[in-house]
C-alpha positions in Angstrom: 0.0 0.0 0.0 2.8 2.4 0.9 4.6 1.7 -2.4 1.4 2.3 -4.3 0.7 5.7 -2.5 4.3 6.8 -3.1 4.1 5.9 -6.7 1.0 8.0 -7.2 2.5 10.9 -5.3 5.6 10.9 -7.4 3.4 10.7 -10.5 1.7 14.0 -9.4 5.0 15.9 -9.5 5.4 16.0 -13.3 1.6 16.7 -13.5 2.0 19.8 -11.4 5.1 20.9 -13.4 3.1 20.5 -16.6 0.2 22.4 -15.1 2.5 25.3 -14.2 3.7 25.5 -17.8 0.2 25.3 -19.2 -1.0 28.0 -16.8 1.8 30.3 -17.6 1.5 29.9 -21.4 -2.3 30.0 -21.5 -2.4 33.3 -19.8 0.1 34.8 -22.3 -2.2 33.6 -25.1 -5.1 35.8 -23.9 -5.5 38.8 -26.1 -4.3 42.1 -24.5 -2.1 42.5 -21.5 -2.4 44.0 -17.9 -1.0 47.4 -18.9 -3.5 47.9 -21.8 -6.3 46.8 -19.5 -5.2 49.3 -16.8 -4.5 52.3 -19.1 -6.7 51.7 -22.1 -5.9 51.3 -25.8 -5.2 55.0 -26.4 -2.6 55.4 -23.5 0.8 57.0 -23.8 3.3 54.6 -25.4 6.0 55.8 -23.0 3.9 55.1 -20.0 3.0 51.7 -21.3 6.7 50.8 -21.9 7.6 52.0 -18.4 4.8 49.9 -16.8 5.7 46.8 -18.9 9.3 47.2 -17.7 8.2 47.6 -14.1 6.1 44.5 -14.2 8.8 42.5 -16.0 6.6 41.9 -19.1 9.3 43.1 -21.5 11.6 40.2 -20.5 11.8 36.9 -22.4 9.0 34.4 -21.5 11.4 31.8 -20.3 13.0 34.2 -17.8 9.5 35.3 -16.6 8.4 31.7 -16.1 11.6 30.8 -14.2 11.2 33.7 -11.8 7.5 32.9 -11.3 8.0 29.2 -10.7 10.8 30.0 -8.2 8.4 32.2 -6.3 5.6 29.7 -6.4 7.9 27.0 -4.9 8.5 29.4 -2.0 4.8 30.1 -1.6 5.0 33.5 -3.3 2.6 34.0 -6.2 3.8 37.5 -6.8 1.8 40.8 -6.7 -1.5 41.5 -8.4 -1.1 43.8 -11.3 -4.4 45.4 -10.6 -4.4 46.0 -6.8 -0.6 45.8 -6.2 -1.3 43.5 -3.2 0.4 40.1 -2.6 -1.6 37.4 -4.3 -1.1 34.9 -1.5 -2.7 37.3 1.0 -5.7 37.9 -1.3 -6.3 34.2 -2.0 -5.9 33.2 1.7 -8.6 35.8 2.6 -11.0 34.3 -0.1 -10.4 30.6 0.4 -12.6 30.1 3.5 -15.7 31.4 1.7 -15.0 29.1 -1.3 -14.3 26.1 0.9 -17.6 26.7 2.8 -19.6 26.9 -0.4 -17.9 23.9 -2.0 -18.3 21.8 1.1 -21.9 22.7 1.5 -22.6 22.1 -2.2 -20.9 18.7 -2.0 -23.0 17.7 0.9 -26.2 18.7 -0.9 -25.1 16.8 -4.0 -24.3 13.6 -2.1 -27.6 13.7 -0.2 -29.4 13.9 -3.5 -27.2 11.8 -5.9 -26.3 8.8 -3.8 -29.9 7.7 -2.9 -31.2 8.5 -6.4 -28.3 6.6 -8.1 -28.7 3.6 -5.8 -32.5 3.5 -6.2 -32.1 3.7 -10.0 -29.3 1.2 -10.2 -31.0 -1.5 -8.1 -34.2 -1.3 -10.1 -33.0 -1.1 -13.8 -35.8 -0.6 -16.3 -38.4 0.3 -13.7 -40.5 3.5 -13.7 -38.4 4.8 -10.9 -35.2 4.2 -12.9 -36.8 6.0 -16.0 -37.9 8.9 -13.8 -34.5 9.4 -12.2 -32.7 9.0 -15.5 -34.9 11.6 -17.2 -34.5 13.9 -14.2 -30.7 13.6 -14.4 -30.7 14.3 -18.1 -32.8 17.4 -17.5 -30.5 18.5 -14.7 -27.4 18.1 -16.9 -29.1 20.4 -19.5 -29.9 23.2 -17.1 -27.1 25.7 -16.6 -26.2 26.6 -13.0 -26.8 30.3 -13.4 -30.3 29.7 -14.7 -31.1 27.3 -11.9 -29.6 29.7 -9.3 -31.7 32.6 -10.7 -34.9 30.5 -10.4 -34.1 29.6 -6.8 -33.3 33.2 -6.0 -36.5 34.4 -7.5 -38.7 31.8 -5.7 -37.1 31.4 -2.3 -35.8 34.9 -1.8 -37.9 37.4 -3.7 -41.3 35.6 -3.7 -41.3 33.6 -0.5 -38.7 35.8 1.3 -37.4 32.8 3.2 -33.6 33.3 2.8 -31.4 36.2 1.7 -30.4 36.2 -2.0 -26.9 37.5 -1.4 -24.3 38.1 1.3 -21.7 36.2 3.3 -20.9 35.8 7.0 -18.1 33.5 8.2 -19.4 30.5 10.0 -17.3 31.2 13.1 -18.8 34.7 13.5 -22.5 33.8 13.3 -23.3 30.1 12.5 -27.0 30.5 12.1 -26.8 33.5 9.7 -23.9 31.9 7.9 -26.0 28.8 7.1 -29.0 30.9 6.0 -26.7 32.8 3.5 -25.1 29.6 2.3 -28.3 27.8 1.7 -29.2 29.1 -1.8 -25.7 29.1 -3.2 -25.1 25.6 -1.8 -28.4 24.3 -3.1 -27.7 25.7 -6.6 -24.2 24.2 -6.7 -25.4 20.8 -5.3 -28.3 20.6 -7.7 -26.0 21.4 -10.6 -23.6 18.6 -9.7 -25.9 15.9 -8.4 -27.2 14.7 -11.9 -23.7 13.8 -13.0 -22.9 12.1 -9.7 -26.2 10.3 -9.7 -25.5 8.8 -13.1 -22.1 7.7 -12.0 -23.6 6.1 -8.9 -26.2 4.3 -11.0 -23.5 2.9 -13.3 -21.4 1.7 -10.4 -24.4 0.1 -8.7 -25.5 -1.6 -11.9 -22.0 -3.0 -12.5 -21.8 -4.3 -8.9 -25.3 -5.8 -9.1 -24.1 -8.1 -11.8 -21.6 -9.8 -9.5 -22.4 -13.4 -8.6 -22.8 -12.7 -4.9 -25.9 -10.6 -5.5 -28.1 -13.4 -6.9 -26.7 -15.6 -4.2 -27.8 -13.1 -1.5 -31.3 -13.1 -3.1 -31.4 -16.8 -3.1 -30.7 -16.8 0.6 -33.8 -14.8 1.1 -32.2 -11.6 2.3 -34.3 -8.5 2.3 -33.9 -6.2 -0.8 -32.9 -3.3 1.4 -30.1 -5.3 3.1 -28.9 -6.5 -0.3 -28.9 -2.9 -1.7 -27.1 -1.4 1.3 -25.0 -4.2 2.7 -23.9 -5.9 -0.5 -24.4 -3.7 -3.6 -23.6 -0.2 -2.2 -20.8 -1.5 0.0 -19.0 -3.2 -2.9 -19.7 -0.2 -5.2 -17.9 2.2 -2.8 -14.5 2.0 -4.5 -16.1 3.1 -7.8 -18.1 5.8 -6.0 -15.0 7.2 -4.5 -13.4 7.4 -7.9 -16.5 9.1 -9.3 -16.4 11.6 -6.4 -12.9 12.6 -7.5 -14.2 13.2 -11.0 -16.9 15.6 -9.7 -14.2 17.9 -8.3 -13.8 19.6 -11.6 -17.5 20.2 -11.9 -17.5 21.5 -8.3 -14.8 24.0 -9.0 -16.2 25.2 -12.3 -19.7 25.5 -10.8 -18.4 27.5 -7.8 -17.1 30.2 -10.2 -20.6 30.7 -11.7 -22.4 30.4 -8.4 -20.1 32.9 -6.6 -20.6 35.4 -9.4 -24.4 35.0 -9.3 -24.8 35.2 -5.5 -22.1 37.8 -5.0 -20.1 35.3 -2.9 -16.7 36.6 -1.9 -14.6 33.5 -2.8 -11.8 32.7 -5.2 -14.3 32.1 -8.0 -15.0 35.8 -8.3 -11.3 36.4 -8.4 -11.1 34.2 -11.5 -13.7 36.2 -13.4 -12.3 39.6 -12.3 -8.7 38.6 -13.1 -9.5 37.3 -16.6 -11.5 40.5 -17.4 -8.7 42.8 -16.1 -5.9 40.7 -17.7 -4.3 40.3 -14.3 -1.6 37.7 -15.4 -0.2 36.9 -12.1 -3.6 36.4 -10.4 -4.9 34.1 -13.2 -1.7 32.1 -13.2 -2.0 31.6 -9.4 -5.6 30.6 -9.5 -5.2 28.2 -12.4 -2.3 26.5 -10.6 -4.2 26.3 -7.3 -7.4 25.0 -8.9 -5.5 22.5 -11.0 -3.3 21.5 -8.0 -6.5 21.0 -5.9 -8.0 18.8 -8.6 -4.8 16.6 -8.7 -4.6 16.4 -4.9 -8.3 15.4 -4.5 -8.0 12.8 -7.2 -4.8 11.5 -5.6 -6.6 11.1 -2.3 -9.5 9.4 -4.0 -7.2 6.9 -5.7 -5.5 6.1 -2.4 -8.8 5.7 -0.7 -10.1 3.5 -3.5 -7.0 1.3 -3.2 -7.7 0.9 0.6 -11.3 -0.1 -0.1 -10.4 -2.4 -3.0 -6.8 -3.9 -2.9 -7.2 -5.1 -6.5 -6.7 -1.5 -7.6 -3.1 -1.6 -6.6 -2.4 -4.3 -9.1 -3.5 -2.2 -12.1 
């Protein structure tokens, strides 16, 4: 087990390096630059040249990348071109809000997707299976911003049950924090749950074809016990792997939801940094989001190998 985990961790190192290269090059391919975004297209060429020199944008790309990567390895992502504040400080201030929203959205999606996927997977071809499958297809087709707008109009403006916008740290006021998190988390969870429900259904269907399931039925065990104690339990390794795949959807969805509900997380930093051509901020956020995706999938692979030792042989 230790050898398998170390091998996966070592494999993540070149992935992170490749991610850093892609993040740096991708930002440079975006039309425009920070100086033009700050001063406008009709700005003084002398001032533009001075600012480009000040920010180091006139240097060769290889030299810029080397300095940036050296800083990242020290935990220094540089300074925001727009606000002239340390990027590390800005991101650290925004991370708690994003983690709170992502965690709450993940809980909502699990509460919806796991029971729905198990119910559909254990009754293939039934009316319930058709209903859940149709609902997941409809959910996949509905954009998160449209769903969030409907929830905001109904629960906040019409029924006046919860606020539509705002954020309070959980440590400051737990009750108010949960009220403000409810609509964004519900939007994010409903946006992710169709995908996770379909993955759960596939995992349960595959496990239900194993020989021990008909044997358990032949012994006269209750259907509920077979579904939970046999099928779901043995489908857990596949579900853990599926959970890692939903991280990308969770991160992408959080960007849209944060912008819609005015949530002060890192997602709003992404949209603002891209609009303002803030190279350093976009590079840092791409690397952090990509690194988080790699780390979560690495943890899911290790957890999957603990649940199913056969994974270590692949």
